ZAMARGU-4260 file (C-alpha; in steps of 0.2 Angstrom, whole numbers, plus 5000, padded with zeros to 4 digits):
<rodrens>
0) 4990/5078/5000 | 5000/5069/4987 | 5015/5058/4989 | 5027/5049/4976 | 5027/5031/4982
5) 5033/5014/4977 | 5017/5003/4979 | 5023/4986/4984 | 5007/4976/4985 | 4988/4977/4986
10) 4979/4964/4996 | 4961/4959/4998 | 4956/4948/5013 | 4940/4944/5024 | 4940/4943/5043
15) 4926/4942/5055 | 4923/4957/5066 | 4929/4953/5084 | 4913/4959/5092 | 4899/4955/5080
20) 4907/4941/5070 | 4901/4949/5054 | 4913/4946/5039 | 4923/4962/5034 | 4930/4964/5016
25) 4946/4973/5019 | 4958/4980/5005 | 4975/4986/5010 | 4991/4993/5001 | 5009/4992/5006
30) 5020/5006/5000 | 5037/5015/5003 | 5041/5033/5001 | 5056/5044/5005 | 5050/5050/5022
35) 5066/5046/5032 | 5085/5048/5030 | 5097/5034/5036 | 5104/5036/5054 | 5114/5025/5065
40) 5099/5015/5070 | 5089/5015/5054 | 5092/5012/5035 | 5081/5012/5020 | 5063/5014/5018
45) 5050/5005/5030 | 5034/4999/5021 | 5018/5008/5026 | 5001/4999/5026 | 4985/5008/5022
50) 4967/5003/5020 | 4959/5008/5004 | 4941/5007/4997 | 4937/4992/4985 | 4937/5004/4970
55) 4954/5010/4973 | 4960/4992/4976 | 4952/4987/4959 | 4960/5001/4950 | 4977/4998/4957
60) 4976/4979/4952 | 4976/4985/4934 | 4994/4990/4935 | 5009/4979/4938 | 5016/4979/4956
65) 5028/4985/4962 | 5026/5002/4953 | 5028/5020/4956 | 5013/5031/4959 | 5008/5048/4964
70) 4996/5044/4978 | 4982/5055/4984 | 4981/5053/5002 | 4967/5059/5015 | 4967/5056/5034
75) 4952/5047/5042 | 4949/5041/5060 | 4958/5025/5063 | 4960/5013/5078 | 4956/5022/5094
80) 4952/5038/5084 | 4970/5041/5080 | 4973/5048/5063 | 4976/5036/5049 | 4979/5038/5030
85) 4970/5031/5016 | 4973/5032/4997 | 4959/5040/4988 | 4967/5042/4971 | 4983/5039/4961
90) 4992/5042/4945 | 5003/5028/4938 | 5021/5034/4935 | 5030/5018/4929 | 5036/5001/4934
95) 5055/5000/4939 | 5064/4984/4933 | 5068/4979/4951 | 5070/4960/4948 | 5074/4959/4930
100) 5092/4953/4933 | 5088/4939/4945 | 5069/4934/4943 | 5064/4923/4957 | 5048/4913/4953
105) 5039/4902/4966 | 5042/4883/4963 | 5027/4874/4955
</rodrens>
């Protein structure tokens, strides 16, 4: 399954497994797509969080974010064996100039 998406961020973090204490290396991506239309109670696109393999994370990090990508998605068993999506591949489409008019940089 492919999906055009605005990838907002890619993150790597480590957390201990709640039962074993073993440190887990997790990689996640936040993105938005055009999955919903505005209604009386909803407006805009809600970010979607997915886990990715370290190789996908490393490849995404080669591109500026946020950027547009064609994402290749697959389903996998998630928490409680419910369906969860993961990004297995992507094609870079371009970087929109979202913040060029008013760049906000963190204070040093």
